[in-house]
Backbone bond lengths (Angstrom), bond angles and torsions (degrees), N, CA, C in turn:
res aa  C-N    CA-C-N  psi(-1)  N-CA   C-N-CA  omega(-1)  CA-C   N-CA-C  phi
1 X - - - 1.462 - - 1.536 108.59 -
2 X 1.310 115.12 128.03 1.473 121.20 175.41 1.547 107.69 -103.30
3 X 1.315 115.35 136.14 1.460 120.56 176.37 1.538 107.68 -113.53
4 X 1.320 116.17 113.12 1.445 122.03 -179.30 1.515 111.65 -93.68
5 X 1.341 116.38 130.03 1.442 121.87 172.78 1.524 106.31 -114.12
6 X 1.322 115.48 112.04 1.481 122.29 -169.89 1.523 110.73 -109.82
7 X 1.300 116.82 128.94 1.459 120.72 169.32 1.518 108.07 -98.55
8 X 1.325 118.29 97.55 1.486 120.49 -175.03 1.508 112.58 -67.36
9 X 1.349 117.33 -21.19 1.466 120.66 -178.16 1.527 112.20 -88.64
10 X 1.301 117.04 -4.49 1.468 120.21 -178.41 1.516 111.89 -55.65
11 X 1.321 115.52 134.65 1.467 122.98 -179.69 1.539 110.91 52.21
12 X 1.310 112.71 53.29 1.476 121.56 176.55 1.523 113.29 54.45
13 X 1.315 116.78 45.31 1.462 120.92 175.02 1.520 115.27 96.89
14 X 1.333 117.05 -4.06 1.463 119.39 -179.80 1.530 111.98 -63.84
15 X 1.336 115.76 -32.01 1.441 119.30 179.60 1.526 113.13 -56.18
16 X 1.319 116.86 -44.68 1.454 121.52 177.84 1.516 111.04 -63.11
17 X 1.314 118.02 -43.77 1.459 121.94 -179.19 1.522 110.86 -63.60
18 X 1.325 116.28 -42.22 1.475 119.27 -179.01 1.516 110.21 -65.04
19 X 1.347 117.52 -42.88 1.458 119.98 -179.62 1.529 111.46 -61.56
20 X 1.313 116.77 -37.59 1.461 120.08 -179.76 1.513 112.15 -66.12
21 X 1.333 118.25 -21.78 1.457 120.65 175.42 1.528 111.61 -88.18
22 X 1.340 117.05 -25.31 1.483 120.70 -175.57 1.519 113.02 -89.46
23 X 1.331 117.91 -34.19 1.446 119.84 -176.15 1.545 112.14 -60.47
24 X 1.333 120.86 -41.35 1.470 119.15 174.34 1.505 114.85 -57.79
25 X 1.342 116.98 -29.94 1.444 121.16 178.26 1.535 109.98 -67.41
26 X 1.317 116.70 -42.84 1.465 120.30 177.77 1.518 111.04 -62.71
27 X 1.312 116.46 -42.10 1.463 119.97 -179.89 1.530 110.76 -66.27
28 X 1.306 116.52 -42.64 1.458 121.11 -178.96 1.521 111.77 -62.49
29 X 1.333 115.95 -35.95 1.470 120.05 -179.37 1.517 113.02 -86.82
30 X 1.309 117.73 -3.07 1.453 121.58 179.67 1.510 112.95 68.60
31 X 1.319 116.76 33.54 1.484 121.72 -179.55 1.536 108.87 -79.02
32 X 1.321 114.94 135.72 1.452 120.96 176.58 1.539 108.35 -83.74
33 X 1.298 116.41 123.32 1.479 119.29 -176.36 1.528 111.80 -153.36
34 X 1.306 116.29 159.25 1.447 125.64 168.00 1.506 108.82 -121.91
35 X 1.298 118.43 152.30 1.468 121.60 -179.20 1.523 109.91 -133.79
36 X 1.315 114.59 137.51 1.478 122.38 176.82 1.514 107.80 -129.40
37 X 1.298 116.99 126.89 1.487 123.14 176.59 1.507 110.81 -97.20
38 X 1.304 117.39 133.51 1.466 120.58 175.25 1.533 109.72 -80.78
39 X 1.305 115.62 145.44 1.456 119.85 -178.34 1.504 115.33 -126.30
40 X 1.333 116.10 -5.19 1.464 118.90 -178.42 1.540 108.50 -163.21
41 X 1.330 115.27 170.58 1.466 120.08 -178.41 1.513 111.19 -61.01
42 X 1.330 115.64 135.00 1.458 125.29 -179.21 1.529 113.72 67.11
43 X 1.311 117.19 13.07 1.468 120.35 177.26 1.544 109.05 -66.71
44 X 1.330 116.67 -35.34 1.469 119.85 -179.80 1.510 110.80 -64.79
45 X 1.326 118.01 -31.62 1.466 120.68 176.48 1.512 110.23 -65.72
46 X 1.325 116.10 -45.12 1.444 119.40 178.71 1.535 111.70 -63.27
47 X 1.306 117.27 -41.72 1.455 121.39 179.46 1.535 110.91 -61.82
48 X 1.356 115.06 -47.39 1.472 119.23 -178.39 1.519 110.97 -62.65
49 X 1.334 116.44 -37.61 1.477 119.94 -179.38 1.558 109.55 -66.76
50 X 1.319 115.85 -41.85 1.480 119.70 179.77 1.523 110.37 -65.35
51 X 1.333 115.49 -42.04 1.498 119.97 -175.37 1.539 109.95 -68.49
52 X 1.323 116.60 -42.48 1.488 120.83 -173.24 1.520 112.69 -94.47
53 X 1.314 117.28 1.91 1.473 120.25 -178.57 1.516 113.95 -63.65
54 X 1.330 117.27 -19.42 1.453 120.76 178.79 1.541 111.22 -77.41
55 X 1.325 117.57 -8.84 1.437 123.80 -179.21 1.513 113.57 59.84
56 X 1.331 116.38 25.00 1.441 122.28 172.43 1.531 109.95 -92.31
57 X 1.329 116.55 171.02 1.462 120.16 177.27 1.544 110.10 -75.41
58 X 1.335 114.04 135.72 1.468 120.19 178.12 1.516 109.98 -138.07
59 X 1.324 115.75 149.69 1.464 120.95 166.92 1.498 107.88 -108.54
60 X 1.321 116.06 109.67 1.455 122.88 179.14 1.522 109.14 -98.17
61 X 1.308 116.25 131.69 1.465 121.51 175.86 1.505 108.77 -115.81
62 X 1.339 115.64 120.18 1.449 122.20 -179.16 1.494 109.40 -99.80
63 X 1.325 116.35 126.31 1.450 122.51 172.10 1.520 107.61 -115.89
64 X 1.338 115.05 109.24 1.461 121.16 -175.49 1.512 110.84 167.40
65 X 1.313 116.57 -151.39 1.452 121.95 178.53 1.518 112.00 -110.01
66 X 1.330 115.82 -170.09 1.452 121.49 179.56 1.519 111.71 -59.01
67 X 1.312 116.99 -35.45 1.466 120.01 179.32 1.502 112.74 -64.59
68 X 1.350 116.58 -36.61 1.460 120.31 177.41 1.535 111.02 -68.52
69 X 1.335 116.58 -40.43 1.457 120.67 175.78 1.521 109.03 -59.07
70 X 1.341 116.51 -45.00 1.467 120.89 -179.70 1.525 109.97 -59.12
71 X 1.326 118.14 -45.30 1.445 120.42 -179.53 1.549 111.09 -62.56
72 X 1.299 117.01 -40.97 1.452 119.79 -177.07 1.534 111.14 -66.86
73 X 1.350 117.77 -45.40 1.473 118.00 -178.54 1.494 111.48 -66.61
74 X 1.332 117.87 -24.67 1.455 120.34 176.32 1.508 113.67 -74.66
75 X 1.336 116.64 -14.23 1.447 120.34 177.85 1.507 114.71 -100.30
76 X 1.319 118.27 -12.87 1.462 121.97 -176.89 1.522 109.91 -67.49
77 X 1.322 117.62 127.27 1.449 122.48 -176.23 1.529 111.20 -76.60
78 X 1.339 116.99 -45.45 1.470 121.66 -177.94 1.520 107.07 -130.96
79 X 1.324 117.04 101.71 1.456 120.67 -176.18 1.545 112.57 -58.84
80 X 1.323 117.85 -34.27 1.438 121.89 -173.14 1.545 112.19 -70.24
81 X 1.318 118.66 -12.70 1.469 120.56 -177.38 1.530 112.08 -107.60
82 X 1.328 115.11 14.80 1.461 119.38 -174.77 1.526 110.30 -120.68
83 X 1.349 115.15 135.36 1.450 122.72 168.32 1.523 107.61 -106.28
84 X 1.320 117.10 130.12 1.453 121.94 -177.28 1.511 111.88 -110.06
85 X 1.319 116.23 128.39 1.453 122.80 169.68 1.502 108.11 -112.04
86 X 1.320 117.12 149.17 1.466 120.33 -175.23 1.516 110.54 -136.37
87 X 1.334 114.87 128.35 1.465 121.70 171.21 1.515 107.85 -112.71
88 X 1.334 117.80 102.24 1.464 121.48 -169.80 1.537 110.89 -79.30
89 X 1.354 114.82 119.63 1.474 119.24 174.69 1.540 110.43 -132.82
90 X 1.324 117.83 18.21 1.437 120.91 178.77 1.517 111.77 -82.42
91 X 1.320 116.58 -177.99 1.454 119.94 -179.83 1.535 111.74 -89.08
92 X 1.336 118.01 -20.59 1.470 120.78 179.37 1.503 112.94 -103.03
93 X 1.340 117.12 -54.05 1.458 123.63 176.76 1.519 113.42 57.51
94 X 1.344 117.59 39.86 1.446 121.09 179.81 1.534 112.00 -68.85
95 X 1.321 116.06 -31.07 1.492 120.71 177.78 1.514 110.31 -58.00
96 X 1.328 117.00 -37.49 1.474 122.15 -173.86 1.529 111.70 -77.05
97 X 1.330 118.16 -23.50 1.473 119.35 -169.83 1.525 114.68 -66.48
98 X 1.297 116.68 -47.41 1.456 118.29 -177.79 1.536 112.26 -61.28
99 X 1.315 116.33 -42.83 1.441 121.48 -178.93 1.539 113.51 -81.66
100 X 1.337 114.79 -5.75 1.474 120.59 179.93 1.533 111.72 57.11
101 X 1.318 114.53 45.62 1.456 119.75 177.81 1.521 108.92 -70.63
102 X 1.323 119.04 142.81 1.441 122.01 -176.13 1.552 112.25 -60.56
103 X 1.324 117.91 133.38 1.467 119.89 175.91 1.517 112.40 -74.25
104 X 1.332 117.03 -22.27 1.446 121.10 179.44 1.544 108.44 -79.81
105 X 1.335 118.52 123.97 1.459 122.03 -176.22 1.519 113.21 -57.61
106 X 1.342 116.43 -39.68 1.468 119.49 -179.76 1.524 111.53 -63.97
107 X 1.351 115.31 -42.60 1.453 118.75 178.85 1.529 111.26 -68.02
108 X 1.316 117.08 -35.85 1.471 121.03 177.06 1.508 110.58 -63.70
109 X 1.333 117.74 -40.93 1.463 121.62 177.10 1.525 110.80 -64.56
110 X 1.309 118.77 -43.64 1.457 121.82 177.17 1.510 111.26 -58.23
111 X 1.315 117.08 -40.70 1.458 122.04 177.82 1.518 111.77 -60.19
112 X 1.357 115.08 -42.74 1.459 120.44 -178.87 1.518 111.91 -68.76
113 X 1.326 116.95 -39.78 1.442 120.38 -176.72 1.526 112.10 -75.14
114 X 1.325 117.62 -24.51 1.466 122.31 176.17 1.506 109.63 -131.66
115 X 1.330 118.41 73.33 1.476 122.06 -172.91 1.515 113.33 -62.59
116 X 1.339 117.13 120.98 1.481 119.51 175.77 1.518 112.91 -82.94
117 X 1.343 116.95 -16.54 1.454 120.38 -177.80 1.497 112.14 -171.98
118 X 1.352 114.65 171.98 1.464 121.21 -179.60 1.499 109.14 -137.49
119 X 1.322 115.52 145.82 1.459 121.86 172.16 1.518 107.53 -114.64
120 X 1.329 115.81 137.90 1.468 120.70 177.60 1.536 107.11 -97.63
121 X 1.300 115.02 97.47 1.474 121.84 -167.43 1.511 112.11 -93.13
122 X 1.337 115.89 137.34 1.442 121.24 170.00 1.515 110.99 -66.32
123 X 1.296 116.61 149.07 1.462 122.59 174.18 1.515 108.58 -120.92
124 X 1.316 116.75 124.98 1.442 121.75 -178.06 1.519 112.10 -77.36
125 X 1.325 114.19 158.09 1.482 120.87 -179.38 1.518 108.50 -140.79
126 X 1.324 117.32 126.00 1.449 122.06 177.54 1.526 109.05 -114.54
127 X 1.345 115.59 133.01 1.455 121.30 176.34 1.515 107.92 -114.71
128 X 1.332 116.69 129.55 1.472 121.40 179.08 1.562 106.64 -146.55
129 X 1.319 113.68 134.86 1.451 120.12 -173.62 1.547 108.32 49.66
130 X 1.308 117.85 -122.37 1.489 120.19 179.58 1.521 111.64 -107.18
131 X 1.338 116.57 22.98 1.457 121.60 -176.12 1.548 111.67 -117.87
132 X 1.311 115.46 156.95 1.444 120.63 169.95 1.534 108.34 -134.59
133 X 1.316 114.93 153.44 1.454 120.19 177.02 1.509 108.99 -152.16
134 X 1.315 116.83 145.04 1.473 121.36 176.60 1.501 111.75 -90.57
135 X 1.331 114.70 159.88 1.457 120.39 170.94 1.540 110.09 -145.58
136 X 1.305 115.07 153.50 1.465 120.01 -179.77 1.516 111.17 -99.00
137 X 1.349 116.02 -44.66 1.472 122.08 -170.46 1.541 110.89 -97.18
138 X 1.330 116.07 -59.65 1.481 119.32 -173.21 1.510 110.99 -164.10
139 X 1.322 115.38 162.15 1.449 122.62 167.03 1.526 105.98 -137.50
140 X 1.325 116.10 156.27 1.473 118.01 -178.29 1.494 110.12 -168.12
141 X 1.344 114.12 168.93 1.457 119.53 175.83 1.515 109.58 -140.62
142 X 1.330 114.16 151.09 1.444 120.65 -177.97 1.516 111.68 106.18
143 X 1.332 116.41 -136.96 1.432 123.06 -172.93 1.515 114.07 -59.95
144 X 1.346 117.19 -46.45 1.496 119.18 -177.52 1.497 109.80 -66.63
145 X 1.338 118.48 -37.07 1.475 120.36 176.56 1.489 112.58 -67.69
146 X 1.348 116.91 -36.02 1.459 120.08 177.24 1.507 111.37 -62.72
147 X 1.335 116.72 -35.02 1.470 121.20 176.42 1.509 110.08 -65.72
148 X 1.334 116.71 -43.02 1.467 121.05 178.38 1.521 111.42 -61.63
149 X 1.338 115.88 -42.56 1.475 120.71 178.56 1.516 109.80 -60.50
150 X 1.320 117.27 -45.32 1.455 121.77 -178.22 1.536 111.13 -66.18
151 X 1.316 115.52 -36.56 1.480 118.69 -178.48 1.504 111.38 -63.92
152 X 1.338 117.52 -28.53 1.474 120.90 180.00 1.513 112.19 -66.48
153 X 1.354 115.91 -35.48 1.467 118.96 -173.89 1.546 111.13 -104.88
154 X 1.299 117.49 -10.51 1.469 120.03 -175.76 1.526 111.76 -76.13
155 X 1.322 115.28 145.77 1.459 120.89 173.91 1.528 111.59 -82.38
156 X 1.338 115.67 -6.77 1.467 119.87 -177.03 1.519 111.48 -68.15
157 X 1.324 118.18 -41.57 1.447 120.69 -175.77 1.521 112.24 -61.55
158 X 1.356 119.40 -50.69 1.490 118.54 176.62 1.509 113.45 -58.69
159 X 1.334 116.40 -36.31 1.484 119.60 179.65 1.518 110.94 -65.72
160 X 1.354 116.40 -46.98 1.459 120.00 179.76 1.526 111.89 -65.44
161 X 1.328 116.04 -34.35 1.488 118.95 176.07 1.510 111.50 -61.63
162 X 1.322 116.63 -41.86 1.469 120.82 -179.93 1.503 110.80 -66.07
163 X 1.337 116.20 -29.09 1.475 120.85 178.26 1.539 112.28 -89.84
164 X 1.348 115.29 5.72 1.471 121.19 -177.42 1.516 111.83 61.19
165 X 1.341 116.40 33.72 1.438 122.15 178.15 1.521 112.15 -124.10
166 X 1.329 115.23 28.66 1.445 120.66 -174.29 1.530 114.45 -58.99
167 X 1.351 116.15 -26.53 1.461 119.10 -179.04 1.536 111.98 -68.41
168 X 1.329 117.89 -14.83 1.459 121.36 178.59 1.547 112.56 -82.75
169 X 1.317 117.14 -7.85 1.458 121.13 -174.31 1.521 110.82 -55.07
170 X 1.340 117.36 -51.94 1.465 123.14 -177.14 1.514 111.04 -56.46
171 X 1.330 115.29 -48.56 1.485 119.86 -175.26 1.530 111.10 -65.55
172 X 1.320 117.76 -43.64 1.462 120.33 -175.71 1.540 111.15 -70.77
173 X 1.327 116.61 -39.92 1.462 119.11 175.67 1.524 111.56 -65.51
174 X 1.351 116.01 -34.36 1.445 120.72 179.11 1.541 111.07 -58.84
175 X 1.339 115.88 -39.15 1.470 119.58 179.43 1.518 110.90 -61.60
176 X 1.325 116.27 -37.70 1.455 121.07 -179.89 1.512 111.52 -74.53
177 X 1.353 118.29 -42.86 1.470 120.72 -174.55 1.528 113.58 -69.94
178 X 1.333 116.98 -22.91 1.463 120.03 177.50 1.518 113.09 -57.75
179 X 1.323 117.29 -30.17 1.455 121.88 -178.40 1.538 110.69 -70.34
180 X 1.315 117.58 -23.69 1.467 121.83 -176.82 1.520 112.63 -104.33
181 X 1.323 116.24 9.79 1.464 121.53 -175.43 1.536 111.23 -65.44
182 X 1.344 116.10 132.90 1.448 123.36 172.55 1.530 107.62 -119.35
183 X 1.329 118.13 106.04 1.475 119.88 -178.29 1.502 110.78 -60.72
184 X 1.338 115.70 146.92 1.446 122.32 -179.16 1.507 111.25 -126.27
185 X 1.335 115.50 168.10 1.455 121.92 171.87 1.509 108.53 -107.43
186 X 1.322 116.63 133.65 1.469 120.33 -177.74 1.511 109.69 -124.56
187 X 1.337 113.42 148.59 1.471 121.41 167.21 1.517 106.85 -118.16
188 X 1.318 115.99 125.47 1.466 122.18 -175.83 1.526 109.40 -120.19
189 X 1.343 115.71 121.41 1.452 120.63 -179.76 1.533 108.17 -114.59
190 X 1.343 116.09 117.06 1.465 122.25 -178.35 1.508 110.27 -97.08
191 X 1.322 118.02 125.97 1.468 123.28 -178.12 1.526 109.50 48.47
192 X 1.311 117.96 -126.86 1.474 121.24 179.92 1.534 110.81 -104.42
193 X 1.329 118.30 14.10 1.414 121.54 -176.13 1.519 113.75 -78.72
194 X 1.334 116.68 179.98 1.458 120.36 176.61 1.538 111.92 -68.73
195 X 1.309 117.26 156.32 1.459 121.37 -178.51 1.524 110.53 -78.64
196 X 1.311 116.06 147.04 1.466 122.79 174.19 1.517 107.96 -107.05
197 X 1.328 117.83 136.86 1.443 121.72 -178.85 1.538 109.36 -108.98
198 X 1.314 116.08 139.15 1.464 122.13 -179.85 1.541 108.87 -134.27
199 X 1.331 115.35 140.87 1.452 120.73 175.24 1.508 109.68 -118.25
200 X 1.330 115.27 160.66 1.470 121.17 -179.80 1.518 111.75 49.99
201 X 1.340 114.69 52.66 1.474 121.75 -174.32 1.530 110.03 -83.11
202 X 1.320 115.37 128.91 1.455 122.39 173.92 1.518 110.71 -78.50
203 X 1.305 116.47 -52.83 1.462 121.45 173.91 1.518 110.67 -164.83
204 X 1.320 114.84 164.16 1.487 121.82 171.87 1.507 106.34 -131.88
205 X 1.307 115.73 135.46 1.476 120.09 179.36 1.523 109.26 -131.72
206 X 1.312 115.53 141.53 1.474 122.70 176.45 1.534 105.60 -114.43
207 X 1.336 116.01 119.75 1.441 119.68 -169.75 1.536 112.10 -120.27
208 X 1.320 112.48 138.67 1.451 122.46 174.18 1.535 108.34 -98.47
209 X 1.306 116.51 -36.70 1.474 124.08 173.99 1.529 109.49 -105.34
210 X 1.339 118.87 162.18 1.459 119.81 179.69 1.526 115.04 -71.46
211 X 1.353 117.39 -26.10 1.453 121.99 -169.74 1.523 112.07 -109.44
212 X 1.305 116.07 148.78 1.475 121.71 165.84 1.538 107.81 -152.55
213 X 1.326 116.75 168.24 1.448 121.31 176.98 1.486 115.05 66.88
214 X 1.339 117.50 26.79 1.463 119.72 177.62 1.517 113.56 82.70
215 X 1.344 116.63 35.22 1.455 120.22 172.08 1.515 116.79 113.09
216 X 1.331 117.14 8.17 1.482 120.44 175.92 1.540 107.99 -79.97
217 X 1.321 115.50 120.29 1.465 121.01 -173.62 1.529 109.06 -91.90
218 X 1.352 114.59 70.64 1.452 120.33 -172.87 1.535 111.61 -66.93
219 X 1.333 118.40 -38.09 1.466 121.82 179.90 1.528 108.75 -124.52
220 X 1.335 116.21 84.94 1.476 120.99 -173.99 1.521 114.01 -59.00
221 X 1.331 118.29 -27.00 1.460 121.68 -177.59 1.519 113.27 -87.71
222 X 1.307 117.63 -2.27 1.465 119.63 -177.81 1.536 110.88 -66.89
223 X 1.309 114.10 137.18 1.481 121.25 179.55 1.518 106.34 -134.70
224 X 1.317 118.68 115.71 1.461 120.64 -174.47 1.518 116.22 -71.32
225 X 1.346 115.92 5.32 1.454 119.81 -179.33 1.524 112.93 -124.00
226 X 1.322 118.20 10.81 1.468 121.02 -174.28 1.520 114.58 -98.46
227 X 1.340 117.56 3.13 1.449 119.22 177.37 1.522 113.63 75.60
228 X 1.342 116.52 17.84 1.464 119.31 -178.44 1.548 109.22 -137.42
229 X 1.322 114.15 160.05 1.459 122.21 174.15 1.509 108.63 -109.94
230 X 1.318 118.00 151.21 1.453 123.33 174.77 1.530 108.43 -115.07
231 X 1.332 114.56 136.11 1.463 121.16 -174.34 1.529 108.32 -119.60
232 X 1.325 114.95 135.22 1.459 121.49 173.99 1.531 107.75 -124.19
233 X 1.342 115.64 129.96 1.459 121.31 172.27 1.521 108.14 -122.04
234 X 1.318 115.69 125.19 1.478 121.25 177.54 1.496 108.26 -108.08
235 X 1.339 117.30 116.61 1.461 120.70 -175.67 1.541 110.02 -140.21
236 X 1.310 115.39 156.02 1.468 120.68 177.10 1.501 113.36 64.66
237 X 1.310 116.68 30.50 1.484 121.89 -176.65 1.526 108.87 -113.32
238 X 1.310 115.93 124.00 1.473 119.97 179.16 1.511 111.14 -69.95
239 X 1.323 116.82 162.35 1.474 120.09 177.31 1.515 113.15 -58.78
240 X 1.354 119.78 -48.15 1.468 119.50 178.88 1.526 112.51 -59.75
241 X 1.358 116.31 -39.79 1.441 119.88 179.70 1.547 111.26 -68.49
242 X 1.311 115.80 -35.70 1.466 118.74 177.51 1.505 110.74 -62.18
243 X 1.324 117.12 -37.90 1.482 120.16 177.85 1.524 111.81 -64.99
244 X 1.335 116.14 -31.01 1.456 119.58 178.66 1.552 111.27 -76.79
245 X 1.326 115.91 -34.86 1.466 119.66 -177.64 1.524 113.50 -75.10
246 X 1.334 116.31 -30.26 1.438 121.28 -174.56 1.522 111.60 -57.39
247 X 1.329 120.64 -47.71 1.490 119.43 178.26 1.521 112.52 -63.64
248 X 1.335 117.12 -31.20 1.465 119.67 179.01 1.519 111.95 -65.05
249 X 1.329 115.64 -27.93 1.472 120.89 -178.56 1.530 111.77 -69.78
250 X 1.311 118.35 -13.76 1.453 119.99 178.68 1.523 112.52 -64.03
251 X 1.355 116.00 -29.53 1.464 118.70 177.23 1.531 112.19 -120.99
252 X 1.333 116.97 16.25 1.455 120.96 177.19 1.499 115.06 77.54
253 X 1.351 117.80 16.93 1.467 120.17 -176.50 1.517 113.22 -84.58
254 X 1.323 118.23 6.05 1.465 122.56 -177.59 1.529 112.38 -90.05
255 X 1.323 118.71 -9.44 1.458 120.87 -165.01 1.518 114.04 -67.89
256 X 1.316 119.10 -24.03 1.462 121.44 -179.19 1.527 113.37 -93.42
257 X 1.323 115.30 1.16 1.477 118.51 -176.09 1.536 110.94 -72.67
258 X 1.320 115.13 150.55 1.453 119.74 176.97 1.520 109.32 -65.93
259 X 1.356 114.88 135.02 1.450 120.32 -178.28 1.502 114.92 96.92
260 X 1.329 117.56 -6.00 1.465 123.77 177.11 1.519 109.55 -102.17
261 X 1.326 117.00 118.30 1.479 121.75 179.62 1.531 107.81 -115.60
262 X 1.300 117.66 124.46 1.466 123.62 179.24 1.533 110.24 -117.72
263 X 1.319 116.43 134.31 1.459 121.54 177.63 1.525 109.29 -142.20
264 X 1.328 115.53 162.66 1.458 123.28 176.95 1.521 107.97 -124.06
265 X 1.337 117.62 141.83 1.445 121.03 -178.25 1.511 110.60 -160.75
266 X 1.318 116.55 178.84 1.458 123.30 172.89 1.510 110.68 -104.42
267 X 1.311 117.17 -25.35 1.463 122.09 -179.24 1.518 108.43 -150.63
268 X 1.314 115.75 142.09 1.481 120.31 179.62 1.510 110.39 -140.38
269 X 1.315 115.97 137.40 1.469 122.54 173.57 1.527 107.72 -111.69
270 X 1.335 116.60 124.86 1.463 121.40 -179.58 1.522 106.93 -118.50
271 X 1.334 115.29 127.22 1.477 122.39 -179.08 1.524 108.69 -125.31
272 X 1.300 116.30 134.19 1.461 122.41 -178.27 1.521 110.86 -117.34
273 X 1.336 116.11 152.37 1.454 121.38 178.39 1.530 112.43 -80.56
274 X 1.336 116.27 -5.53 1.461 121.59 179.20 1.534 109.25 -148.78
275 X 1.317 117.50 155.09 1.480 119.35 176.69 1.511 109.45 -63.71
276 X 1.356 115.96 134.54 1.459 122.47 -179.57 1.535 108.78 -129.69
277 X 1.335 116.60 150.17 1.454 119.14 174.38 1.531 110.92 -63.97
278 X 1.341 115.76 143.93 1.465 122.07 -177.80 1.522 107.01 -129.55
279 X 1.329 117.13 145.76 1.455 120.92 174.87 1.522 110.44 -133.51
280 X 1.331 116.04 158.81 1.479 122.43 167.19 1.529 105.71 -130.63
281 X 1.336 115.39 118.47 1.455 121.74 -178.10 1.524 112.05 52.25
282 X 1.334 115.61 37.03 1.472 120.77 178.31 1.519 114.11 84.70
283 X 1.332 117.72 -5.14 1.460 120.89 179.85 1.527 109.52 -93.40
284 X 1.344 118.98 125.52 1.466 120.91 -172.69 1.501 113.41 -71.76
285 X 1.347 115.71 142.31 1.449 123.55 172.31 1.535 111.87 -112.61
286 X 1.323 115.32 3.81 1.459 121.83 179.74 1.537 111.37 70.46
287 X 1.334 117.73 -165.51 1.444 121.59 -167.19 1.534 113.06 -79.18
288 X 1.321 116.35 132.28 1.461 122.27 177.17 1.528 109.56 -140.71
289 X 1.311 115.61 153.46 1.463 121.82 176.14 1.536 111.83 -100.20
290 X 1.328 116.00 -21.39 1.449 119.46 -173.00 1.544 109.75 -148.08
291 X 1.323 115.45 143.17 1.472 119.64 172.33 1.519 109.08 -150.50
292 X 1.331 114.42 141.11 1.458 121.13 175.81 1.512 108.11 -112.70
293 X 1.324 117.72 128.70 1.437 122.76 -174.50 1.528 110.09 -120.92
294 X 1.319 115.54 133.36 1.464 121.57 179.66 1.535 108.51 -148.05
295 X 1.317 117.35 -169.28 1.455 122.33 178.00 1.536 110.66 -117.08
296 X 1.294 116.29 144.42 1.463 121.11 175.03 1.532 108.04 -64.96
297 X 1.311 116.81 151.79 1.477 120.45 179.60 1.504 110.94 -67.30
298 X 1.305 118.70 -38.02 1.444 122.12 -177.62 1.542 110.75 -91.53
299 X 1.326 114.64 146.09 1.454 119.89 177.34 1.546 109.92 -99.23
300 X 1.326 115.21 163.17 1.463 121.54 -179.49 1.537 108.41 -110.95
301 X 1.325 116.34 129.15 1.467 119.86 179.53 1.531 109.08 -83.47
302 X 1.327 115.72 123.03 1.461 122.38 -176.68 1.529 109.80 -116.83
303 X 1.324 116.68 133.69 1.447 121.09 176.11 1.514 110.37 -74.67
304 X 1.360 116.70 124.55 1.457 121.19 -174.27 1.541 109.77 -135.42
305 X 1.338 116.50 163.46 1.467 119.13 177.62 1.517 111.76 -66.32
306 X 1.315 116.03 162.71 1.473 121.92 174.13 1.523 109.19 -57.29
307 X 1.293 116.62 139.35 1.472 120.34 -179.85 1.512 113.72 90.64
308 X 1.351 117.76 -8.51 1.465 119.80 178.92 1.515 111.50 -111.06
309 X 1.364 116.45 16.13 1.444 118.94 -179.44 1.535 109.40 -67.20
310 X 1.325 115.79 134.75 1.447 120.54 -178.77 1.518 108.57 -132.73
311 X 1.322 117.70 128.90 1.453 119.61 -177.66 1.524 111.70 -134.35
312 X 1.353 116.80 28.68 1.475 118.28 177.77 1.530 109.79 -60.06
313 X 1.322 114.89 152.05 1.464 120.56 176.24 1.527 109.68 -121.45
């Protein structure tokens, strides 16, 4: 039995259109399935919690973008008993990049119905104040989170989606947000080691996958199945230089630049001298001064193409 969680509003209504082309395929093949449509923010979290509350094994198939994946993993009761399939129809689709999931919905469905392999993926966990939240791709604070916050309220993203240019959303909003940048001071503590201090910080991101923001390869060495997190801190970088570095991040060529610090860890505590915007998988958490990031003990089994099987522990 496959349980589909569909975001019909994903990519300005593309989710609904894609599902209308895929459901006849399921019926034609005689596939046993259930379908749940999301209707409001965090509805996918509620659905996933209700579906997995029995703590039995389930195959959940998400049709939507990275935000829908984020909502679903935040609702899963027992990660170890879930198999996740993903049909990417968002504007960023960073979750799909590392695993090389097919961009064509029909091919993605075929992959799910006849799985050639599985990856046992780490799931990130952020703790802030008295709250916790999971993430699949990345979490961060500062400039990149401010872009995510703006993308939620901006009319630019729906417009670019209609023009099939949704991947430009992050870059174009970045140009605007640079004008409002307020540099911060950060203290970063990796695992049990000594703290690192940074001034004039542009942003800090903690990544489980290599990509965020619609294809920016901020942490090229990140592997979502290796039991580790990758941290990038960008500090002491002027606005003009930031504009030059951003395109380089599309292929990971920014990593040797002055002001870019990369580290790997299992747990990281980030403390700021001022409240900064925070995001998880592009979803805003609003202003925070401190966040602790780690990995859940249980991994999530993800359906992936042949050759992308990952079984790190």
